[in-house]
DSSP file (Angstrom, degrees, kcal/mol; ACC not computed):
  #  RESIDUE AA STRUCTURE BP1 BP2  ACC     N-H-->O    O-->H-N    N-H-->O    O-->H-N    TCO  KAPPA ALPHA  PHI   PSI    X-CA   Y-CA   Z-CA
    1    1 A M     >        0   0    0      0, 0.0     4,-2.4     0, 0.0     5,-0.2   0.000 360.0 360.0 360.0 -40.3  -16.6  -12.6   -7.6
    2    2 A K  H  >  +     0   0    0      1,-0.2     4,-2.6     2,-0.2     5,-0.2   0.891 360.0  53.4 -58.3 -42.1  -13.8  -10.1   -6.9
    3    3 A V  H  > S+     0   0    0      1,-0.2     4,-2.2     2,-0.2    -1,-0.2   0.909 109.0  48.6 -60.4 -44.7  -14.4  -10.3   -3.1
    4    4 A V  H  > S+     0   0    0      2,-0.2     4,-1.5     1,-0.2    -2,-0.2   0.914 112.0  48.7 -62.5 -44.3  -14.1  -14.1   -3.2
    5    5 A A  H  X S+     0   0    0     -4,-2.4     4,-0.5     1,-0.2     3,-0.2   0.919 113.5  46.6 -65.7 -41.6  -10.9  -14.0   -5.2
    6    6 A Y  H ><>S+     0   0    0     -4,-2.6     5,-2.4     1,-0.2     3,-1.3   0.877 106.8  58.3 -65.7 -37.4   -9.4  -11.4   -2.9
    7    7 A S  H ><5S+     0   0    0     -4,-2.2     3,-1.4     1,-0.3    -1,-0.2   0.830  98.1  60.1 -65.5 -29.9  -10.5  -13.3    0.3
    8    8 A F  H 3<5S+     0   0    0     -4,-1.5    -1,-0.3     1,-0.3    -2,-0.2   0.754 106.9  48.0 -68.0 -21.6   -8.4  -16.3   -0.9
    9    9 A N  T <<5S-     0   0    0     -3,-1.3    -1,-0.3    -4,-0.5    -2,-0.2   0.187 124.8-101.5-102.9  15.7   -5.4  -14.0   -0.8
   10   10 A G  T < 5S+     0   0    0     -3,-1.4     2,-0.6     1,-0.2    -3,-0.2   0.605  78.5 135.3  83.5  10.2   -6.1  -12.7    2.7
   11   11 A V      < -     0   0    0     -5,-2.4     2,-0.3    -6,-0.1    -1,-0.2  -0.838  42.7-150.2 -98.0 118.5   -7.6   -9.4    1.5
   12   12 A R        -     0   0    0     -2,-0.6     2,-0.0    -3,-0.1    -9,-0.0  -0.624  19.7-111.8 -87.5 145.4  -10.8   -8.4    3.3
   13   13 A A        -     0   0    0     -2,-0.3     2,-0.3   -10,-0.1    -1,-0.1  -0.359  30.1-135.6 -67.1 153.7  -13.4   -6.3    1.6
   14   14 A I        -     0   0    0     -2,-0.0     2,-0.4     3,-0.0    -1,-0.1  -0.791  15.5-114.7-109.1 156.2  -14.0   -2.8    3.0
   15   15 A E        -     0   0    0     -2,-0.3     2,-0.2     1,-0.0     0, 0.0  -0.751  32.7-113.7 -90.5 138.0  -17.3   -1.1    3.6
   16   16 A H        -     0   0    0     -2,-0.4     2,-0.6     1,-0.1     3,-0.1  -0.516  26.1-155.0 -69.3 133.4  -18.1    1.9    1.5
   17   17 A N    >   -     0   0    0     -2,-0.2     3,-1.8     1,-0.1     4,-0.3  -0.923   9.6-167.5-117.6 104.5  -18.2    5.1    3.5
   18   18 A D  T 3  S+     0   0    0     -2,-0.6     3,-0.2     1,-0.3     4,-0.2   0.728  91.2  50.6 -64.1 -18.5  -20.5    7.8    1.9
   19   19 A N  T 3> S+     0   0    0      1,-0.2     4,-2.7     2,-0.1    -1,-0.3   0.251  75.7 111.7-100.7  12.7  -19.0   10.3    4.3
   20   20 A F  H <> S+     0   0    0     -3,-1.8     4,-3.0     1,-0.2     5,-0.2   0.912  77.8  46.3 -54.2 -52.0  -15.4    9.6    3.7
   21   21 A T  H  > S+     0   0    0     -4,-0.3     4,-2.3     1,-0.2    -1,-0.2   0.929 115.3  45.7 -57.7 -49.9  -14.5   12.8    1.9
   22   22 A K  H  > S+     0   0    0     -4,-0.2     4,-1.8     1,-0.2    -1,-0.2   0.894 115.3  46.9 -61.2 -41.6  -16.2   15.0    4.5
   23   23 A E  H  X S+     0   0    0     -4,-2.7     4,-2.5     2,-0.2    -2,-0.2   0.872 111.5  51.2 -67.6 -39.8  -14.7   13.0    7.4
   24   24 A A  H  X S+     0   0    0     -4,-3.0     4,-1.7    -5,-0.3    -2,-0.2   0.931 113.3  44.0 -64.5 -45.3  -11.2   13.1    5.9
   25   25 A L  H  X>S+     0   0    0     -4,-2.3     5,-0.9    -5,-0.2     4,-0.9   0.840 112.8  52.5 -69.9 -32.9  -11.3   16.9    5.3
   26   26 A S  H ><5S+     0   0    0     -4,-1.8     3,-0.5    -5,-0.2    -1,-0.2   0.906 108.7  50.1 -64.2 -45.6  -12.8   17.4    8.8
   27   27 A A  H 3<5S+     0   0    0     -4,-2.5    -2,-0.2     1,-0.2    -1,-0.2   0.856 106.0  56.9 -63.9 -33.9  -10.0   15.4   10.4
   28   28 A A  H ><5S-     0   0    0     -4,-1.7     3,-1.3    -5,-0.2    -1,-0.2   0.762  94.3-148.7 -70.8 -25.5   -7.4   17.5    8.5
   29   29 A G  T <<5S-     0   0    0     -4,-0.9    -3,-0.1    -3,-0.5     3,-0.1   0.880  70.4 -45.3  59.6  40.6   -8.8   20.7   10.0
   30   30 A G  T 3 <S+     0   0    0     -5,-0.9    -1,-0.3     1,-0.3     2,-0.1   0.403 113.9 117.8  85.7  -3.5   -7.9   22.8    6.9
   31   31 A R  S <  S-     0   0    0     -3,-1.3    -1,-0.3    -6,-0.2    -3,-0.1  -0.445  79.5 -75.6 -86.9 168.4   -4.4   21.3    6.5
   32   32 A K        -     0   0    0     -2,-0.1     2,-0.5    -3,-0.1    43,-0.2  -0.392  47.8-132.5 -62.4 139.9   -3.1   19.4    3.5
   33   33 A V  E     -a   75   0A   0     41,-2.7    43,-2.6    -3,-0.1     2,-0.5  -0.849  18.7-168.0 -98.3 129.7   -4.5   15.8    3.4
   34   34 A I  E     -a   76   0A   0     -2,-0.5     2,-0.3    41,-0.2    43,-0.2  -0.967   8.5-156.0-118.1 113.0   -2.0   13.0    2.8
   35   35 A M  E     +a   77   0A   0     41,-3.1    43,-2.7    -2,-0.5     2,-0.3  -0.662  19.1 175.5 -86.2 143.1   -3.6    9.6    2.0
   36   36 A M        +     0   0    0     -2,-0.3     2,-0.3    41,-0.2    43,-0.1  -0.996  16.5 168.4-146.7 151.5   -1.5    6.6    2.7
   37   37 A C        -     0   0    0     41,-0.3    45,-2.3    -2,-0.3    46,-0.3  -0.834  52.4 -90.5-143.8-176.0   -1.8    2.8    2.7
   38   38 A E  S    S+     0   0    0     -2,-0.3    45,-1.8    43,-0.3    46,-0.5   0.931 121.2  38.2 -69.7 -42.4    0.9    0.1    3.0
   39   39 A A  S    S-     0   0    0     42,-0.2     2,-1.0     1,-0.1    41,-0.2   0.864  81.7-160.6 -80.4 -36.4    1.6   -0.3   -0.8
   40   40 A G        -     0   0    0     40,-0.2    18,-0.2    39,-0.1    15,-0.2  -0.289  18.8-150.8  88.6 -52.2    1.4    3.4   -1.9
   41   41 A G        -     0   0    0     -2,-1.0    39,-0.8    13,-0.2     2,-0.3   0.042   6.6-128.8  68.1 174.0    0.8    2.8   -5.6
   42   42 A T  B     -B   53   0B   0     11,-2.1    11,-1.0    37,-0.1    -1,-0.1  -0.988  17.7-141.5-158.3 156.5    1.9    5.1   -8.4
   43   43 A M  S    S+     0   0    0     -2,-0.3    -1,-0.1     9,-0.2    -2,-0.0   0.587  77.2 100.7 -92.5 -14.6    0.6    6.8  -11.4
   44   44 A R  S    S-     0   0    0      9,-0.1     9,-0.3     1,-0.1     2,-0.2  -0.518  78.1-118.1 -75.7 137.6    3.9    6.2  -13.2
   45   45 A P        -     0   0    0      0, 0.0     2,-0.2     0, 0.0    -1,-0.1  -0.469  34.1-179.6 -74.6 143.5    3.8    3.4  -15.7
   46   46 A T        -     0   0    0      3,-2.0     6,-0.2    -2,-0.2    74,-0.0  -0.777  45.4 -95.7-129.2 177.8    6.1    0.3  -15.2
   47   47 A V  S    S+     0   0    0     -2,-0.2    -1,-0.1     1,-0.2    73,-0.0   0.923 127.1  38.4 -61.4 -44.8    6.7   -2.8  -17.1
   48   48 A S  S    S+     0   0    0      1,-0.3    -1,-0.2     2,-0.1    72,-0.0   0.801 127.8  34.7 -76.7 -30.6    4.3   -4.8  -14.8
   49   49 A F    >   +     0   0    0      1,-0.1     3,-2.2    71,-0.1    -3,-2.0  -0.731  64.4 177.9-128.4  82.0    1.8   -1.9  -14.5
   50   50 A P  T 3  S+     0   0    0      0, 0.0    -1,-0.1     0, 0.0     3,-0.1   0.647  87.5  41.6 -59.9 -17.6    1.6    0.1  -17.8
   51   51 A F  T 3  S-     0   0    0      1,-0.5     2,-0.1    -7,-0.1    -2,-0.0   0.144 128.0 -88.2-111.2  15.4   -1.1    2.4  -16.4
   52   52 A G    <   -     0   0    0     -3,-2.2    -1,-0.5    -6,-0.2    -9,-0.2  -0.129  48.7 -76.0  90.8 164.2    0.5    2.7  -13.0
   53   53 A K  B     -B   42   0B   0    -11,-1.0   -11,-2.1    -9,-0.3    -9,-0.1  -0.877  47.5-137.5-104.7 117.8    0.0    0.6   -9.9
   54   54 A P        +     0   0    0      0, 0.0     2,-0.3     0, 0.0   -13,-0.2  -0.289  28.0 170.3 -70.6 155.9   -3.3    1.2   -8.1
   55   55 A S     >  -     0   0    0    -15,-0.2     4,-1.9     1,-0.1     5,-0.1  -0.968  47.1-105.8-155.7 165.0   -3.6    1.4   -4.4
   56   56 A R  H  > S+     0   0    0     -2,-0.3     4,-2.7     1,-0.2     5,-0.2   0.875 118.6  54.3 -63.3 -39.0   -6.1    2.3   -1.7
   57   57 A S  H  > S+     0   0    0      2,-0.2     4,-2.7     1,-0.2    -1,-0.2   0.892 107.4  49.6 -66.8 -37.3   -4.3    5.6   -1.0
   58   58 A L  H  > S+     0   0    0      2,-0.2     4,-2.6     1,-0.2     5,-0.2   0.927 112.2  48.6 -64.1 -42.6   -4.5    6.7   -4.7
   59   59 A Q  H  X S+     0   0    0     -4,-1.9     4,-2.2     2,-0.2    -2,-0.2   0.901 112.5  48.3 -63.6 -40.0   -8.2    5.8   -4.8
   60   60 A A  H  X S+     0   0    0     -4,-2.7     4,-2.3     2,-0.2     5,-0.2   0.940 112.0  48.7 -66.3 -45.1   -8.8    7.8   -1.6
   61   61 A A  H  X S+     0   0    0     -4,-2.7     4,-2.8     1,-0.2    -2,-0.2   0.918 112.3  49.0 -61.8 -42.0   -6.8   10.8   -2.9
   62   62 A Y  H  X S+     0   0    0     -4,-2.6     4,-2.7     1,-0.2     5,-0.3   0.916 109.8  52.4 -61.6 -42.4   -8.8   10.7   -6.2
   63   63 A K  H  X S+     0   0    0     -4,-2.2     4,-2.6    -5,-0.2     5,-0.3   0.925 113.3  42.7 -61.3 -45.3  -12.1   10.5   -4.3
   64   64 A V  H  X S+     0   0    0     -4,-2.3     4,-2.0     2,-0.2     6,-0.7   0.903 114.5  51.5 -70.3 -40.1  -11.3   13.6   -2.2
   65   65 A L  H  X>S+     0   0    0     -4,-2.8     4,-0.6    -5,-0.2     5,-0.6   0.919 119.1  35.8 -60.0 -44.3   -9.9   15.5   -5.2
   66   66 A T  H  <5S+     0   0    0     -4,-2.7    -2,-0.2    -5,-0.2    -3,-0.2   0.922 121.1  42.9 -80.2 -45.7  -13.0   14.8   -7.3
   67   67 A E  H  <5S+     0   0    0     -4,-2.6    -3,-0.2    -5,-0.3    -2,-0.2   0.861 124.8  33.7 -72.4 -35.9  -15.8   15.0   -4.7
   68   68 A A  H  <5S-     0   0    0     -4,-2.0    -1,-0.2    -5,-0.3    -2,-0.2   0.511 101.5-125.0-100.4  -3.7  -14.5   18.1   -2.9
   69   69 A G  T  <5 +     0   0    0     -4,-0.6    -3,-0.2    -5,-0.2    -4,-0.2   0.838  55.4 157.8  66.4  32.5  -13.0   19.9   -5.8
   70   70 A K      < -     0   0    0     -6,-0.7     2,-0.2    -5,-0.6    -1,-0.2  -0.362  34.6-127.8 -82.5 167.7   -9.6   20.1   -4.1
   71   71 A T    >>  -     0   0    0     -2,-0.1     3,-1.6     1,-0.0     4,-1.6  -0.646  28.6-101.3-110.0 170.2   -6.3   20.5   -5.9
   72   72 A S  T 34 S+     0   0    0      1,-0.3    -2,-0.0     2,-0.2    -1,-0.0   0.659 121.6  64.5 -67.3 -15.7   -3.0   18.6   -5.7
   73   73 A D  T 34 S+     0   0    0      1,-0.2    -1,-0.3     3,-0.0     3,-0.1   0.688 111.6  35.6 -74.8 -17.7   -1.7   21.4   -3.4
   74   74 A E  T <4 S+     0   0    0     -3,-1.6   -41,-2.7     1,-0.2     2,-0.4   0.658 122.6  39.0-107.7 -24.3   -4.4   20.4   -0.8
   75   75 A V  E  <  +a   33   0A   0     -4,-1.6     2,-0.3   -43,-0.2    -1,-0.2  -0.996  63.3 159.0-135.1 133.3   -4.5   16.5   -1.3
   76   76 A A  E     -a   34   0A   0    -43,-2.6   -41,-3.1    -2,-0.4     2,-0.4  -0.881  26.7-135.2-140.1 172.3   -1.7   14.1   -1.8
   77   77 A H  E     -a   35   0A   0     -2,-0.3     2,-1.2   -43,-0.2   -41,-0.2  -0.984  28.8-110.4-132.8 149.5   -0.9   10.4   -1.4
   78   78 A L    >   -     0   0    0    -43,-2.7     3,-2.0    -2,-0.4   -41,-0.3  -0.640  34.1-145.0 -78.8  95.9    2.2    8.8    0.0
   79   79 A E  T 3  S+     0   0    0     -2,-1.2   -39,-0.1     1,-0.3   -37,-0.1  -0.383  88.0  20.4 -62.7 140.9    3.9    7.1   -3.0
   80   80 A R  T 3> S-     0   0    0    -39,-0.8     4,-2.2   -41,-0.2    -1,-0.3   0.265 110.3-134.5  75.6  -6.2    5.6    3.9   -2.0
   81   81 A G  H <>  -     0   0    0     -3,-2.0     4,-1.9     2,-0.2   -43,-0.3   0.061  44.9 -42.5  63.8-168.2    3.3    3.8    1.0
   82   82 A L  H  > S+     0   0    0    -45,-2.3     4,-2.5     1,-0.2    -1,-0.2   0.827 137.9  58.2 -65.7 -32.0    4.1    3.1    4.6
   83   83 A Y  H  > S+     0   0    0    -45,-1.8     4,-2.5   -46,-0.3    -1,-0.2   0.915 106.6  47.6 -65.3 -40.9    6.3    0.2    3.5
   84   84 A G  H  X S+     0   0    0     -4,-2.2     4,-1.7   -46,-0.5    -2,-0.2   0.863 110.0  52.8 -66.9 -35.2    8.4    2.6    1.4
   85   85 A W  H  <>S+     0   0    0     -4,-1.9     5,-2.2     2,-0.2    -2,-0.2   0.910 111.2  47.4 -63.7 -42.5    8.6    5.0    4.4
   86   86 A Y  H ><5S+     0   0    0     -4,-2.5     3,-1.5     1,-0.2    -2,-0.2   0.915 110.1  52.4 -64.8 -42.0    9.8    2.1    6.6
   87   87 A Q  H 3<5S+     0   0    0     -4,-2.5    41,-0.8     1,-0.3    -1,-0.2   0.811 106.3  53.1 -66.4 -27.9   12.4    1.1    3.9
   88   88 A A  T 3<5S-     0   0    0     -4,-1.7    -1,-0.3    39,-0.2    -2,-0.2   0.434 113.5-122.6 -82.8   1.4   13.7    4.7    3.8
   89   89 A E  T < 5 +     0   0    0     -3,-1.5    -3,-0.2     1,-0.2    -2,-0.1   0.850  54.8 159.2  56.7  40.7   14.1    4.5    7.6
   90   90 A L      < -     0   0    0     -5,-2.2    -1,-0.2     1,-0.1    -2,-0.0  -0.575  51.1 -79.8 -83.7 156.9   12.0    7.5    8.2
   91   91 A P        -     0   0    0      0, 0.0     2,-0.4     0, 0.0    -1,-0.1  -0.300  45.3-173.5 -66.9 139.1   10.4    7.8   11.7
   92   92 A I        -     0   0    0      2,-0.1     2,-0.6    -3,-0.1     4,-0.1  -0.999  16.1-144.6-129.3 131.8    7.3    5.8   12.6
   93   93 A V  S    S+     0   0    0     -2,-0.4     2,-0.2     2,-0.1     0, 0.0  -0.851  70.7  10.2 -96.7 123.8    5.5    6.3   15.9
   94   94 A G  S    S-     0   0    0     -2,-0.6     2,-0.3     2,-0.0    -2,-0.1  -0.474 107.0 -40.0 101.9-176.7    4.1    3.0   17.2
   95   95 A D        +     0   0    0     -2,-0.2     2,-0.4     2,-0.0    -2,-0.1  -0.651  53.3 176.2 -87.2 139.3    4.7   -0.6   16.1
   96   96 A Y        -     0   0    0     -2,-0.3    -2,-0.0    -4,-0.1    -4,-0.0  -0.935   8.5-177.6-144.3 123.1    5.0   -1.5   12.4
   97   97 A K        -     0   0    0     -2,-0.4    -2,-0.0     2,-0.0     0, 0.0  -0.979  35.2-118.1-118.7 116.1    5.8   -4.9   11.0
   98   98 A P        -     0   0    0      0, 0.0     2,-0.4     0, 0.0    -2,-0.0  -0.214  18.1-154.6 -51.7 139.8    6.0   -5.0    7.2
   99   99 A D        +     0   0    0    -61,-0.0     2,-0.4     3,-0.0     3,-0.4  -0.565  27.0 167.4-118.4  66.6    3.4   -7.3    5.6
  100  100 A V        +     0   0    0     -2,-0.4    12,-0.0     1,-0.2    15,-0.0  -0.675  62.6   5.6 -83.2 126.7    5.1   -8.2    2.4
  101  101 A G        -     0   0    0     -2,-0.4    -1,-0.2     1,-0.1     5,-0.1   0.983  66.5-177.2  73.3  58.7    3.6  -11.0    0.4
  102  102 A R        +     0   0    0     -3,-0.4    -1,-0.1     7,-0.1    -2,-0.1   0.201  30.5 139.9 -78.6  17.8    0.5  -11.9    2.4
  103  103 A T    >   -     0   0    0      1,-0.1     3,-0.9     2,-0.1   -94,-0.1  -0.480  52.9-126.2 -67.8 118.4   -0.4  -14.8    0.1
  104  104 A P  T 3  S+     0   0    0      0, 0.0     3,-0.1     0, 0.0    -1,-0.1  -0.193  88.7  26.5 -60.8 154.5   -1.7  -17.6    2.3
  105  105 A M  T 3  S+     0   0    0      1,-0.2     2,-0.3     2,-0.1    -2,-0.1   0.708  81.9 152.2  65.7  25.2   -0.2  -21.0    2.0
  106  106 A A    <   -     0   0    0     -3,-0.9    -1,-0.2     1,-0.1     3,-0.1  -0.675  50.4-132.3 -80.2 137.6    3.2  -19.6    0.8
  107  107 A A  S    S-     0   0    0     -2,-0.3    29,-1.1     1,-0.2     2,-0.3   0.854  85.3  -9.3 -60.7 -36.7    6.1  -21.8    1.7
  108  108 A Q  S    S-     0   0    0     27,-0.1    -1,-0.2    -3,-0.0    27,-0.1  -0.980  82.3 -92.7-156.5 157.6    8.0  -18.8    3.0
  109  109 A E        -     0   0    0     -2,-0.3    24,-0.7    25,-0.2    -8,-0.1  -0.462  49.9-111.5 -71.3 145.8    7.6  -15.0    3.0
  110  110 A P        -     0   0    0      0, 0.0   -10,-0.1     0, 0.0    -1,-0.1  -0.352  24.3-117.9 -76.3 156.6    9.4  -13.3    0.1
  111  111 A T     >  -     0   0    0      1,-0.1     4,-2.3    21,-0.1     5,-0.2  -0.348  38.0 -97.5 -77.9 171.6   12.5  -11.1    0.5
  112  112 A L  H  > S+     0   0    0     18,-0.4     4,-2.6     1,-0.2     5,-0.1   0.892 127.0  52.5 -59.7 -38.2   12.2   -7.5   -0.5
  113  113 A Q  H  > S+     0   0    0     17,-0.2     4,-2.3     2,-0.2    -1,-0.2   0.898 107.2  51.4 -65.2 -38.0   13.8   -8.3   -3.9
  114  114 A D  H  > S+     0   0    0      2,-0.2     4,-2.3     1,-0.2    -1,-0.2   0.923 111.6  47.9 -62.5 -45.0   11.2  -11.1   -4.5
  115  115 A A  H  X S+     0   0    0     -4,-2.3     4,-2.4     1,-0.2     6,-0.7   0.905 110.4  52.6 -62.4 -42.3    8.4   -8.6   -3.7
  116  116 A A  H  X S+     0   0    0     -4,-2.6     4,-1.1    -5,-0.2     5,-0.4   0.924 111.9  44.5 -58.1 -46.0   10.0   -6.1   -6.0
  117  117 A Q  H  < S+     0   0    0     -4,-2.3    -2,-0.2     1,-0.2    -1,-0.2   0.872 118.8  41.7 -67.6 -39.5   10.2   -8.5   -8.9
  118  118 A S  H  < S+     0   0    0     -4,-2.3    -2,-0.2    -5,-0.2    -1,-0.2   0.781 127.8  26.2 -85.6 -26.5    6.7   -9.9   -8.5
  119  119 A S  H  < S-     0   0    0     -4,-2.4    -2,-0.2    -5,-0.2    -1,-0.2   0.278 101.8-113.3-122.8  11.7    4.8   -6.7   -7.8
  120  120 A A     <  +     0   0    0     -4,-1.1     2,-0.3     1,-0.2    -4,-0.2   0.803  53.1 170.5  59.6  30.8    6.9   -4.0   -9.5
  121  121 A Y        -     0   0    0     -6,-0.7     2,-0.9    -5,-0.4    -1,-0.2  -0.575  33.5-128.2 -69.6 131.4    7.7   -2.5   -6.1
  122  122 A E        -     0   0    0     -2,-0.3     2,-0.2    -3,-0.1    -1,-0.1  -0.722  21.4-158.2 -91.2 109.6   10.4    0.1   -6.8
  123  123 A T        -     0   0    0     -2,-0.9     2,-0.3   -10,-0.1   -39,-0.0  -0.564   9.0-156.7 -77.8 149.1   13.4   -0.4   -4.5
  124  124 A K    >   -     0   0    0     -2,-0.2     3,-2.3   -37,-0.0    -1,-0.0  -0.913  30.6 -85.4-126.4 152.0   15.7    2.6   -3.9
  125  125 A E  T 3  S+     0   0    0     -2,-0.3     3,-0.1     1,-0.3    -1,-0.0  -0.290 116.7  28.3 -54.9 132.8   19.3    2.9   -2.9
  126  126 A G  T 3  S+     0   0    0      1,-0.3    -1,-0.3    -3,-0.0     3,-0.1   0.330  84.2 143.5  97.6 -10.5   19.5    2.8    0.9
  127  127 A D    <   -     0   0    0     -3,-2.3    -1,-0.3     1,-0.1   -39,-0.2  -0.294  59.4-102.7 -58.7 147.3   16.4    0.7    1.4
  128  128 A K        -     0   0    0    -41,-0.8     2,-0.6    -3,-0.1    -1,-0.1  -0.446  34.0-125.6 -66.1 146.0   16.6   -1.9    4.2
  129  129 A Q        -     0   0    0     -2,-0.1     2,-0.3    -3,-0.1    -1,-0.1  -0.864  19.2-141.2 -98.4 123.6   17.2   -5.4    3.0
  130  130 A M        -     0   0    0     -2,-0.6   -18,-0.4     1,-0.0   -17,-0.2  -0.626  11.2-137.7 -83.5 139.0   14.7   -7.9    4.3
  131  131 A Q        -     0   0    0     -2,-0.3    -1,-0.0   -20,-0.1     0, 0.0  -0.739  30.8 -98.2 -92.4 144.0   15.9  -11.3    5.2
  132  132 A P        -     0   0    0      0, 0.0    -1,-0.1     0, 0.0     3,-0.1  -0.296  42.4-112.3 -58.3 143.7   13.9  -14.4    4.2
  133  133 A A        -     0   0    0    -24,-0.7     3,-0.1     1,-0.1   -22,-0.0  -0.365  40.1 -88.5 -69.6 155.4   11.7  -15.7    6.9
  134  134 A E        -     0   0    0      1,-0.1   -25,-0.2   -26,-0.1     2,-0.2  -0.376  52.1 -99.1 -62.2 145.4   12.4  -19.1    8.4
  135  135 A K        -     0   0    0    -27,-0.1     2,-0.4    -3,-0.1   -27,-0.1  -0.500  38.7-138.1 -68.9 136.0   10.8  -21.9    6.5
  136  136 A K        -     0   0    0    -29,-1.1     2,-0.5    -2,-0.2    -1,-0.1  -0.764  15.1-117.7 -97.3 140.3    7.6  -23.0    8.2
  137  137 A K        +     0   0    0     -2,-0.4     2,-0.2     3,-0.0    -1,-0.0  -0.685  43.3 170.0 -82.5 127.0    6.8  -26.6    8.5
  138  138 A G        -     0   0    0     -2,-0.5     3,-0.2   -33,-0.0    -1,-0.0  -0.436  48.8 -81.7-121.9-168.2    3.6  -27.5    6.8
  139  139 A W  S    S+     0   0    0      1,-0.2    -2,-0.0    -2,-0.2     0, 0.0   0.900 123.7  24.4 -68.9 -42.3    1.6  -30.6    5.8
  140  140 A F              0   0    0      1,-0.1    -1,-0.2     0, 0.0    -3,-0.0   0.278 360.0 360.0-112.5   8.9    3.6  -31.3    2.6
  141  141 A F              0   0    0     -3,-0.2    -2,-0.1    -5,-0.0    -1,-0.1   0.324 360.0 360.0-145.8 360.0    7.0  -29.8    3.2
């Protein structure tokens, strides 16, 4: 049921990888592992997320910490995610187009402030301000 609900919002299911921890540590080559996804998530409670905001990078970091017996000195996750990195104007190699508010059938894409209000995304001083997308013509509007 969860997969169906997510698919309506444009989120595809991922395949479980039994070798994820081993492959992640192998790719790191003995260096610290930093897990990241677009959203980032946080363990800090907020009004909208009293137990913290879950994310794929937090789940990946937890998996490596627990399965490999690593410490937080060896495994981390990028809080605020790639989107937060982009907002802070830190360097990114390659193309990156923020994917804020991927809900299908939305009349227009939300601004950063809309995303912050609806998803408890924490904006910080100095973040880039996103402009609303042009309204798209649809069947009923």
